[in-house]
C-alpha positions in Angstrom: 228.4 152.5 162.9 230.4 155.4 164.7 229.9 154.3 168.5 229.7 157.6 170.6 226.8 158.9 167.4 224.6 155.5 166.8 222.0 154.7 166.7 220.4 158.1 164.5 217.3 155.7 163.9 215.4 153.2 165.5 212.3 151.0 164.0 210.4 149.7 165.5 207.7 146.5 164.9 204.3 147.6 166.5 202.3 143.8 167.7 203.6 142.4 170.3 206.8 145.3 170.4 205.0 148.4 171.3 201.8 147.2 172.2 199.9 144.1 173.2 196.8 143.8 170.6 195.6 140.4 171.0 192.9 141.3 172.9 190.8 143.3 170.0 192.2 141.0 167.2 190.6 138.1 169.1 188.0 140.1 169.3 187.2 140.7 165.9 188.5 137.4 164.7 185.8 135.9 167.3 183.1 138.4 165.8 184.1 137.6 162.8 183.7 133.4 163.6 180.0 134.0 165.0 178.8 135.7 162.0 180.0 132.8 160.5 178.2 130.1 162.3 181.4 128.8 164.0 183.0 128.4 167.4 184.9 131.3 169.0 188.7 130.5 169.7 190.5 131.6 173.2 192.4 134.8 173.4 195.4 132.7 174.0 194.9 130.6 171.2 194.9 133.6 169.2 198.4 135.4 170.6 199.7 132.0 168.8 198.5 132.8 165.1 199.6 136.2 165.2 202.3 137.4 162.8 202.6 137.6 159.2 199.7 140.3 158.6 195.9 140.3 159.3 195.1 137.7 156.0 197.3 135.2 158.4 195.8 135.6 161.0 191.8 135.0 159.2 193.4 131.9 157.7 195.0 130.7 160.9 192.0 131.5 162.7 189.3 129.6 160.1 191.7 126.5 160.0 191.3 126.4 163.7 187.9 126.0 163.2 188.2 123.4 159.8 187.7 125.9 157.8 190.4 126.1 154.9 190.6 129.8 153.2 192.3 131.0 149.8 192.0 133.4 147.0 189.4 135.5 147.1 187.5 133.6 149.7 190.1 134.4 152.2 190.3 138.6 150.9 186.6 138.8 151.6 186.9 137.4 155.1 190.1 139.3 155.8 187.9 142.2 154.5 184.8 141.6 157.2 187.8 141.1 159.6 189.0 144.9 159.1 185.5 146.2 159.1 184.8 144.7 162.5 188.4 145.7 164.4 189.0 148.7 163.0 186.3 150.0 165.4 187.5 148.2 168.0 191.2 148.5 167.4 192.1 150.5 170.8 189.4 148.8 173.3 191.6 146.8 174.9 194.9 147.3 173.2 197.8 148.7 175.6 201.6 149.7 175.3 203.8 147.0 177.0 205.2 149.1 180.2 207.9 150.9 179.7 207.0 151.9 175.9 205.9 155.6 176.5 208.7 156.6 178.2 211.3 155.0 176.4 209.7 156.7 173.1 209.8 159.8 174.6 213.4 159.4 176.0 214.8 158.2 172.9 213.4 161.3 171.1 214.8 163.5 173.4 218.4 162.2 172.4 217.4 162.9 168.8 217.0 159.6 167.6 214.5 159.8 164.9 212.3 156.4 165.4 209.8 155.0 163.0 207.0 152.4 163.0 206.9 149.1 160.5 204.2 147.0 160.7 202.4 144.4 158.9 199.1 145.7 160.0 197.3 148.2 157.6 197.8 152.3 157.7 194.8 152.4 159.3 194.2 150.2 162.8 198.2 151.3 163.2 197.1 154.9 162.9 194.5 154.1 165.4 196.6 152.7 167.7 199.4 155.5 167.8 197.0 158.0 167.8 194.8 156.5 170.7 197.7 155.1 173.0 199.1 158.7 172.6 202.5 157.8 171.1 202.0 158.8 167.5 204.1 162.3 168.3 207.4 159.8 169.0 206.8 159.0 164.8 208.2 160.9 162.3 207.3 157.6 159.7 205.2 155.1 159.9 204.9 152.4 157.2 201.8 150.1 157.3 201.5 146.6 155.6 199.6 147.9 153.2 202.0 150.4 151.8 202.2 148.3 148.6 205.5 147.4 149.6 206.5 144.1 150.3 206.1 142.6 153.8 208.6 141.9 156.1 211.0 140.1 156.1 211.5 141.8 153.0 214.2 144.9 153.8 212.0 147.0 151.2 210.0 149.0 154.5 213.4 149.4 155.9 215.1 150.9 153.3 212.1 153.3 152.6 212.0 154.1 155.9 215.5 155.5 155.9 215.1 157.3 153.2 212.3 159.1 154.8 214.6 160.2 158.2 217.3 160.9 156.0 219.5 158.1 157.8 221.9 155.4 156.4 221.7 152.0 157.1 224.6 152.5 159.4 223.5 154.6 161.5 220.3 152.4 161.6 218.6 150.0 164.7 215.8 147.3 164.2 213.4 146.6 167.5 211.5 143.8 167.0 210.1 140.7 168.7 209.5 137.6 165.3 212.0 136.3 162.7 210.2 138.3 160.1 211.6 141.5 161.8 215.0 140.0 162.4 215.0 138.8 158.3 214.2 142.3 157.6 217.1 143.5 159.5 219.8 141.1 158.4 218.6 141.8 154.4 218.8 145.1 155.1 222.5 145.0 156.9 221.1 146.5 159.8 221.7 145.8 164.2 218.1 144.5 165.5 217.3 143.9 169.1 214.1 141.7 170.3 212.4 141.8 173.0 211.6 138.6 175.0 207.9 139.2 175.5 206.6 139.2 171.8 204.5 137.0 169.8 206.8 134.4 168.5 207.0 130.9 168.5 210.5 130.8 168.9 212.2 131.5 171.5 213.6 135.0 171.6 217.2 133.9 172.6 216.9 131.6 169.1 216.4 134.3 166.5 219.6 135.8 166.0 219.3 138.9 167.2 221.9 141.2 168.2 220.5 141.4 171.9 217.6 140.6 173.9 215.5 143.0 176.0 213.1 141.7 178.7 211.6 145.5 178.7 211.9 148.1 176.4 213.5 150.0 179.2 216.2 148.2 178.5 217.4 149.3 175.1 219.7 151.8 176.3 221.6 149.2 178.1 221.6 147.6 174.9 222.5 150.3 172.8 225.7 150.7 175.4 226.2 147.1 174.9 226.5 147.0 171.2 228.4 150.4 170.8 231.0 149.4 172.9 230.7 146.0 171.2 231.6 148.2 167.7 
C-alpha cells in the first residue's frame, strides 16, 4: 500500500451496502409463497434471511414455512422467484443515505469503482440503472458470472483484472462475513458498514474499519493510510 495514492480501486458489495433491497426481495418471496398457498413472511423476518445469494433466500423462506427445498425443486423455485423479482427489482429498493454523493466523490478523485454481488446480473443492472448509479462503476460482477461466490476471492481477482489494479491498490467495502472473507482471501483491506444484513455485529466481522454511513469512507481511508 502506497499511503498517498491508496486506494486506486474500491470494490463494493450491493445489497446491504449500497442499497436496501429487502422490500422488493420480500415482495417477490411472498408472491411466490402465495402461489404455493403458504403464509407470507414479515419483511423484517425476510431481512434476516438475505445473504449468500438468491437460492439461499428461497431455501430459507420456504424452510420458515415448513417446506425444505433441495436439488431440482429448489432450482425451480429459484427460477420462479427470479421471474417475480426482476419486474419489481426497483419498486421499493433504495440507496442508503449518502451513497450517491460518496460514489461521485470517489470517482472525482480518480478511484475506479466496481460492484461485486451474489445477486444475478440482470436485477443488479436494473437496480444500478434504476437508481442512477450505474455510470459510477467500471466493473460489475453478478452471482451468475460463473465465478465462485464470495467469500471465494475469485470475483475480487476478476474485478481487479478488469480495472487494471493490483491487490495492494484495492479496498473492499461490504456488510457481511462473505465480504470480509473474500477480501481476506484476496489479501486486500476491507471496510464494513454497520447497517447491513449480517447477523454478526459489524464490529465482530474482523474488518479493518467499520463505518455507520458510506459518507464516512473518506475518513476511514485517511485513517487506514496513516496506519499503513
